[in-house]
Structure formats: structure tokens, C-alpha cells
N, C-alpha and C positions, 0 to 999 in steps of 0.2 A: 459621492465621488469614489469612495472606497469600493462600493458595490459595483459600480461601472467598471472600475479597473479590474476587479476580480472576475467579472463576467467576461470582459475582453480577454483576459489571460486564459480563462476557461475555454473560450471559443477558439483561441489560437492553439491551445493544447489539443482540442478536438480535431482541428484541421490538420495539425502535424501528425496526429495519430492516424487519421484517415489516409493521409498521403503515405504514411509508413505501411499501413495495411494494404493499400493498393499495390505498392511496390513489392511487398512480401508475396501477395497472391499472384502478381505477374511472374515473379521468379518461380513460384510453385507451379504455375501453369506451364512455363517453359520447361521445367524439369520433367513434368508429366509427358510433354510432347517429345522431348529428347530421349527419354528412356523407354525404348520399345519393349524391353523384356520385363519391365515392371508390371506386375499384375494389378488388377483393379483392387483386389483385397489388400495388397501391400500399400498401395497409394492411399486407400481409405484409412488404413490403420495408422500410417504416418501422419495423415491430416488429423485424425482423432487424437493422437498423442500430442500433437502440436497445440490443438485447441484446448486439451485438458491442462497442459502446462500454462498456456496463456490465461485460462480461467482460474488458475490456482488450485486445481484439483489433484496435483501431484506434489510430492516433496521436491524441493529444489535446493541446490547447493551452489554457492558462488561467493564472489567478493563483495564486501559492503562495509557498512558502518553500523555501530551499535549506539543507540541513544538511551540514556537512563533518565527517568523522571522521578524525582524524590522531593519531599517537603524541603523548602528553603529554610524555614525556621521551625523549631519544635513547638509542640502544643504548650509546653511549660513556659516558653519564651513569649509567645504571642497571647497566651491566655484564652485562645479559641481552639475548638477542635479542628483537626486537620481534615479538610474536605477531599472528596474524590475530585479528580481532574474534570472540569466541565466538558461535556460532549462536544460543544462547539470548538473548544480549544484543540481537542484531539483531531477533529475534522479539519481544522485549519492546518495543523501539523501535517496531516496526510496529504492535503492539497499542495502544500508547499513542497513536501518531499517529492511528490509526483512532478511538480513543475521543475524541480532541480535534477530530474533524471532517474528517479527511483523506478525500478522495474517490479520489485516484489517487496511487500511490507508485512511484518507480523508484529502484534502487540501482545506481550506476555504469552507467546507461543500460539496466539490465535491469528490465523492468516487473514489479512485484509484483502478483500476482493471487491469488484464493482458494486455488488449488492450487500456488502457488509453494513449492518445497522449499529450505529453508536448512539446511545441515548441515555437519558436519565430516567430510571425507574425507581420511584419511591426514595429519591435521594441518593441512589447508588448509580454510578455510571457503569453501563454495561455495553459489551461488544458482542453482538449476536446472542444476547441473553446471558453471557458470562460476566460476572462482576469484576470490575477493575478497582478493588478497594484495598489491595495490599501494595505497599511501596517497598522497594522501588519498582516502577514499571519499566519493562525492557522492550524497546522498539528495535527490531532488526530490519535493516534495509539493504536490499541487494541492488547493485547498479553496475552498468558497464564501466563507469569511471568513478570508483569510490573516492578518489582524491578530490575530484571536482565537487562531488556531492558533499563531502565533508567540509570543504572550503565554503561552499554556498550556505550550508547550515550555520557554520560559525559566523559568517558575514551577514546573516539575516537578522531580523529583529525577534526571532523566536525565543531566544533566552530571556529577553526583556518581557516579552508577552507572557511567558510562563511565570516569570518572577512576580508579575502583577497579581498572580493567583497564588502566591506563596509556594511556587514550585520551581525547583532547580532542574534545568534541562542541560545535560552534558552529552556531547557527541564525541565519539572516538572511532578511529579507523580500526577495523578488526584485522589483526595480524594473520589469523587463520581463516579458512573458509567458513562461511555461515550456512547453516541448514535451516530452512523454513519448512515447517510441517504443512501438509496439504490442508486445504479448507475441508472441514469434516462435517459440514451441515448439508442436508439434502438441498438440491436446487429446486426452486419452485418454478415448474414449467407448465402450470395449469393454464396460463393465459396464452401459451404458444399454440398456433394452429397451423395445419399443413397448408402450404402455399400451392394454389392450383394454377396450372399453366393458362 
């Protein structure tokens, strides 16, 4: 039942995103046709910069929230070593944030993009090959409406979900602008092929 609900939510998000993209490109097409003096080079450059921003390839500054993840109970209290956050738990957090209106996300200054890989490698949770083994973890999230995002995170079951893994999740609105660094890994475009007419 949970999987079906998540799949339905995922499909709804995809549909909303596609409609948003169609609207954005319709506006872009209208701006191209309305601006006679705009050169092809300028138009292509504007499109390229917009795509880089969308793909996370540029630094971005904006309003948002900061989430900190730290151990709930110390090792001396539980008698067990403190574990890395499970990759599935971080993926769930990212999916929830996206469904709540997040536009850009970084975890410990590592930008999260569509092809970011979060997995367990030899007992260490890694994001694109970088270990997430030092607490606290800092998750920065940019959104058009940070207040709504903050309220939705606080009202969700994320804190309880993290507590079940002995992790405390605390979300707070940032009083100042947040800056997220650009995604710094090379893009794998080996599978892309030129589309023929």
C-alpha cells in the first residue's frame, strides 16, 4: 500500500513538473518570437544558463531552510556504535522535500541533483562517493516558499522516522540567504546520441 502511494505521488510530481516545463518553454518560445533584436547567440546562451541552473551546475543563492541530522542518543547511553544514516532514509528525506516544494538541495555542501547517487559502500553511507560519516549532517534546502516548506517538514513524520534510527532531525528557517555550491562531478553523457530528423 505504501509503495503504491509513493508511486502515485511520484507520478503526480512528474506530471506537475512536465506541465511546469511545458509552460516554461511556451513562455520562452514567446519571448524568442517577441524579441526581434535578440541574436541567436544570446538566446542560446540564456537557454544554456537556464539549463545549467536547473541541472545544478551553478552556485545558487536563495531563501530556504536548514535541516540538521545528529545522533539522538550517544554511544555511551545506548552501548552501540553510532551508525551512518541509512541511504534509504536520506532518499526518503529528499523525496519528501521535493514533494513539499524544494527547488534545490545540498547535503554537507554536496549538491543533490537528479542523478545523485546515495548508497552504502562497505558500511559507510556515501553521496556521489563522498562519505557522510561526520555528524551533524547539514541539509540546505531552497524553496520559493520556505515557510510552507518548514511547516510541512515539521508536520510530517520525518522526525519520527529518523528517531527510529537513533537520529534527531531538526528543521529551521534560515534568517539569511543560503548558498548552495554547484554540482562538481562530471556529467555522464556517454549514452546520449544525436537525434536525427
